[in-house]
N, C-alpha and C positions, 0 to 999 in steps of 0.2 A: 208872239209866243216861242221857247223853242221847247224840243221835247225832251232832250237831254243832255246838258254838258261832261257826260261820264257814265261808261256802262257799269252793272253790275258784277262785273270780278273786280275792278280794278281800284278802288278806294280805300288804303290804306291810312294809318296811325300817322303820319305825312301829314294827312288831309285833314288834318283835326281844325273845325271851324271855319273849315271852307263852307261858300252856302254851292250849292250842288241843286243838277235833276237828274231823274234818275225815270225811263221808262222801261217797263217789263211788265212780265204776269204774275199774279198775285199766287202764289206757290204755294204758302202755310198761311193763314192767322189765326190770332190767338188772343181772346180776351181776359186781364189778366186786374183788379184790380183798377177796373176806368181808365186802364190804358189801353190801346191795341196794337199788340204788333204781327205786321205783316211781312214773311219772307218776299221780296221780292225778286224776280231772276228773269235774266236773259240767257242769250246764248254765252255768255260770256261769263257769268259766275251767281252770286247769290247774294244780296243786302238785304241786312236785315233792318224793319223803317219801324219808328216809335210815334203812333201819335195819340199826344197829351190834348186832353180838352181845351186848355186854356191858351194851345199855342194854334190850331186850326183851322184856317178859317171858318171852313164849313165840316163840323165835325161827324154830322149825318152821311156824309159823304164815305166818311170811312168804316162807319156804323154798317156802311150796304153792302160794304167789300166781301164777295162771295170766290170762290175759288177758281182760277183762272180766268179772271177779270183782268183787264190789258189798263194797268193806269198810268198815267204822269204823276210823279210826284215830286215837290221840291221842297228843297229843306238846308239842317248844318248838319255836317260831320262832328259827330261827337264819341271822344272814348270810352269806352266798356269798361263798368269794372274790375279789377283782375276777378274777383268770384262770378260774373257774368260771361267772362270769354269764350267766346267756339273756339277754340283750336282744328277743330277741323273744319273749317271755312279760309279761304284765305283771308276773306274780308269781317274776319271773326273778333277782331281789335277795337272797329268801329259800326256805330250803326248809326242811323238819320233821323233825328226829330225834326217830322213833319211839321210843315207850315202851311200846306198846300197840296190837295189830291185832284186830279182830275180824270172821270172815267172815259178811258177812251173806245172801249168795248166791253159790254156786258157778257154773260154764257152762262146757258142751259147746262144742267145738270150733266155730269159727266157720265158717256155710256158706259166707260169704266174704270179702275180708280189707274191713273197714269204714272204716279210715284211710289204708291206703295210696296209695288212690285216692279221691278222692268227686267223679269226675264220671259217676256210674252206668255204667260199662261194661258191669257182668255182666249175666248174661238177665236182660232184664226179668218173667219171672214170680217167678224165683227172688228179685229184689230184694221182689215184691209179697207174695210168700208171706213174706215174712221182713221186711215192712216196719218194724217196729220197733226192726227191727239198723238197716235204711238212712236211720228219723229220727234214730239219733245222732250220724248226720254233720255236721259243722258247716255243710256249704251250705246242707243243707234245713234243718234247727234255726233258721238267720241267718232260712229264707224266713218259718220261723212267728213268728220273735219282729219278723221286720218289718211280718208281716202284721197282729199285734195293735199295731204304734208306729201306725201308718195307719187303725185302728178306732179306739181311744184318740182319734186326732188328731180323728177325722169326729165322733164323742158329742162331745168337749168345745166343737169348731166349735159342731154344730147346736144344744146345746143353749142357749150363749150368745148365741144369735140365736132362742130362742123357740117352737122345737120342741120337737114331744113323738116321742117316741121308742115307737110302736107296736109292737106284734108282730100284727103279720094272722093268720088259721088256716091251720094247712099242710095242714088234707083240706077240703076243698071241693067247692064243685060245675064243670066242665067251662064252659068258656067261649071262645068264639074268639079264640086268639093265633096265636102264628105256627109254632107245632110242633104234632104230637103231643102228649094229654098223657098222663104216669104214670097207672095206676088202681090205687087199692087196695078190694078187696074189702071190703061191710060185714059185719059179723058179725051185727049186730042186724037188719038190714030184706036178707037171701039175696036175690040176685041182682041186686041195685046196687051202687055201686061210687061210692067218693066218688075226685075225682083233684086229687092232687097239682098247686098254681097254680105256673101256666107267670111270673106276675107278679102283684103283690098290684093288680092295673088295681082290678077293685070294687070292694076293702076302701078301697081309699084314696081314692077318687071318696067313697063313704059316710061315710068321716071328715071329707071336706070341709061333704059336705051336711047332717052333724051336727053343724058351725061347729067341729072341732078346727082350720079354720082354717093353725097348719102339723104339718104331720106327717114323719119319716123312720122306716127302719130299713135296717140290711142285711141286704136279705130275701134267700133260699134262692128260688130260678127253678128248676124241673125241668121239663125239657123233652127229648122224645124224638126226636132230631134228630143231624144226623149230623153228627160232631166239626167242629170253627171254628181256624182259628189264634189265634183270640182267646178261647177261654174251654173249660172243658173239657167232655166231651162228658156228658150227663144232669143236670148239679149245677151248678150256680155261684149267688155271691153277686155284688149289685149295691145299690150306694147308692139308693135309693128312697124319693121325696119327693115332696108335692102338697103347695100353696101354694092358698090364697083371697086373693081384693082383691089382686091381683099383677099388675103388666104384663108381659110378656117382656122389652125391657129391666131392668127392676127386678130378675127375678129373677139375669139374666145376673148385672148387680151383686153382687147378695148371695151367688151360688156361685162366681164366679170367682176370689174371692181362695182357697175352700176348695183348689182344684186344683194356686192356685198355693202353698200354704204346705205341702198333701203330697208339691208337687215339694222345692223348696226343703231346707224343714224336718226333715220324714221320708226323703224320699231322696238329701236332698244333691247336688241337681240343681239346676243355673240356668234359670229362665223368658226363653226372649231376651224377647219378645216379649208388651209387658204395657200395654193390656190386651191380651187376645186379642185377635188380628185377626177380625175378623167378613164373613165372608164369602155373600154371596143364595142360597143353595139354587141356583138357576138357572143360576147363576155357577160353581157348584163342578160342578155335574154336568159343564158345558158343558168347561170349562178342563180337571178334572182327573178326570174322567167316575167319579163318587162323590162321595156324601152324605158321605162320613169322608176329607177326601183332605189327603195328607199332602204338607205346603207344601215340603219339601224337595225334592220330584218335578220335576228339572228338563228334564218334556219334556211342556211343557203341547200341550194341544188345541188348535189354531185353526182358526177357523170359514174356510171359504173356499166358503162358497156361490155365495155371488156369483159368483164366479171361474167355479166350475166349471158353473156353471147358463149359462153365454156362449159355453160352449164346442161344439166339432161332438164332443164323446167323450162319443156318447151314458149310459153309466152315471152322468153326473156332470150334462148336461145337462136330465135327466127329476129328478134325485136330490131333495125336498124336504131335506136336510143334507150336506154333505160335508165330513168334519171332515177335518185336516191334521198327521202327527207328525214334526218332524225333529232327526234324530240325526247331531248333529256326528261327524266320524269314520269314520262307516257306510260309506264309502268301500270299505271292504275286505272286504266283504261278500260274499260272490260270488251268482250268482243263486239254486245251491243251495242256500244255507244259508237266505236270505231265504225260499223257498217250502218248505223242508221244516222248519224252527223259526218265523219270525214270521207264517207267512200258517197255518200251522198251530193257532196260540197263538190269532187272528185268529179261525178258526172253533170252534176250543175256547168262544170269550167269547160266540159266536151273532154276530158278524160275516160278513155274507152274502163277503164276501172281503174281499183287501187288494191295494190299488195300491199301485203303488213306481217310481221313479225315483233315478239320481244328479245330484251336479254337485261333477264333479272337472274344474279348472281351466278354471273358466269356460262349462265344456258341463253342456248336460245330459243324459244315454244313460241309456239301459235303460228295462226295465219298461213303464212307458205313455208315456214321450214321443214318439212319434210320432207320436200323436193329436192332437199339440196344435203351432200354429204359432210362430214367431218370437216373436214379440210374445203371447203369451198365455205363453209360459216368461219371459220377459221378466218380465211382469206381478208373475208367481208367486214371481219371485225377490226382485222390493221387495218383495210383501205380507208373506212371511214372513221378510226379512232374512237369505237361505239366501247362507252362506259356502262354500270350500272342502270339497273332501271332508266332503259331506253326503248323505245320503239320507233322503231324505222320503218316509214312507209315508199314501195316502190310502184314508178309509171311508166310501162313502157309504151312507146309508139312512134313514131315515124317523124 
């Protein structure tokens, strides 16, 4: 007995008249006037199956089918009438007239509706307990498929450029990294431990010394650290690579097409700037406040150290560095809002304080305005190109 000749996402109108076998999960079931309609699902798609009492070998089996039963169905592909075509499915122009059905596995009532909502609104502990059910959801399935496509593209790209894919050891010795190690006790050496790698740094350097020249892997990195917005706590994967006899700019030119391809060919999104803009580290830190700047960020930090040092305001006059941030249309913020929200956020970011002033109807007002004379305020307005209804924030530090 064959389990399938086609997948549930494969059949089209050109297959009309073919005898086929499909296997999958009962996605939906409907009883209509003595007929039973089942949407059969597998990883590849959904196909509608029709059970006629006079055509199925054992119609009672069809009557017993329930949500998420796993079945094998044999039948004939027929074209749907125009009025019953489902344009929302790739297989929507056909259906299967079933002749036999075998139940491979029954299913208990589901702990949550798998497909009525695909947003993960249920309790997280419940979803994790039944993770194998949640992974049936289309969104999560597509996430896994998308990751697979990304990894395939990376392998093809790197292999075509003479990189060697080398898997480095998982059980290793501890080395200085950015977080604490996960430790694994050794049975052979009682009282001693292996460390799970936070990154394959030492091994890839050994590979370069050994003459491997170009190495890469999609490496697991295990770090005992607090959760971060851009990666899972404890474990994440990264494209890890190392090369010999190559300058920084040559490496940029080698790797940039990979990220363009991943974005445009795999993710089907558009890269606006090619080649990628290159910003000196110093400029990134001073203008954007970080070494991974979001260039869409329209609130750059502006150096006003010289202006501040020339003033009589002691906080600025003695400061090695003064930065300003201007926010258009920020004049509606009240003093209370600024103190409770903005100043509190600045202190959480380890700033010593946050000074401010507003520019409304051609006049500076509020905050630290009183510490500056008219000439100094005019210089500030010209330096920052301040327009109407703007609030300006200042931070002074080393």
